[in-house]
N, C-alpha and C positions, 0 to 999 in steps of 0.2 A: 490393532489397530496401531495407527500410522502415527508414530513420532513427529513431534514438530523440527521440519530442519534446522533452526536458528540453535535449537536447546543443542542439536546434535554437534554444532559447529562451535556452539559454547564447550560442551563436553571434551571434545577431540582436540580443540586447539583453542584452549583456555588465555595464552598470551595476546593470539593473534585476535581473540574474541573481544578481548580488555581495549585492547588499543582502538579495534572497529567500534566498540562503545564508544569510543571517548569522540573518535571523529563525527557518531551522530549526534552526542548529545552537542559538538563545536555547532553542527549543520542548527539544530534546535536553536541555541542560541543567536543566532544571525537575526538582525534585526530586518525591519521593513514588511515584512508579512508575517501576519497573528499563524499560531498554531493550526489551525483549520484549514486557512487555503495552502498552506506548507502541504496539507496529507491532500488535498483536494491533488493536489499538484503531482505529488507522488503517485497517484492512484492514473492520473493520465501518462505519466511515465511509466510505470510498472505494464497497462495495456498497451501503451506503444511496445514496448519487449515484449509480449505476449508472452506475461507472468501471472498469471490468476493465483497462483497462492498471494506472490505480493501484494495485486490488489484487493484479497481478502481482507490481509492483515492490517494492511491502510485503508480501508475501507470501515474496519472498527475501528482504527482510532482516530480515523475523520469522524463519526459518529459522536465519540467518548469529547472530542473538541467542538459539538454543538452544529456537526455537518447536518443536515435534510437529507431522507433516501435520496430526492430529485438532482441536489449538488451530486451527490456520490453515483446517479446515473449520469448526468450530467459531467461530470469528469471522466467516465469511460467513454461517453458517446461522441465527444469531444474528438475522439481519434478516427470514428468513419471516413473524414476525407484525407486525413494526412497518413493515416496506418495501416486501413482497410476495414472492411467489415468483418473478417475471421478472428482478425485480433478482438474487434468488439464481443463479437458474439459468445468468443471464448473465455473473455472475462466479464461480462454482463452479468452471469449468475453468480459468479465469485464475489464478484462486489456487491450483490443482493443478501449472499449469505453473509459477507462479513458485517453489513450492515444490520442484520439480522440477528448477528450471532450466533450464529451456525458453525462456529470456528471449532 
């Protein structure tokens, strides 16, 4: 069974993880974008960084904020002309798994 990397980070580095969580909460509190839009942007960023695990997690969070499957897929494929086909193909299955709760 694969352990959740974020849980390992929290266990191994509790003080650093707590401060990182504070940063995340500060970012969530920024005004100007709603929570769903922030998650869709995170999906696009994670795809550009070729991070399927991040795409999967943010897809789940985006769905919880009301994003549709089409919006989540759109956030991934938006990278096609920016970051390349390989990143999109690598991250698209993770986006669908996150949306469908297959984490």
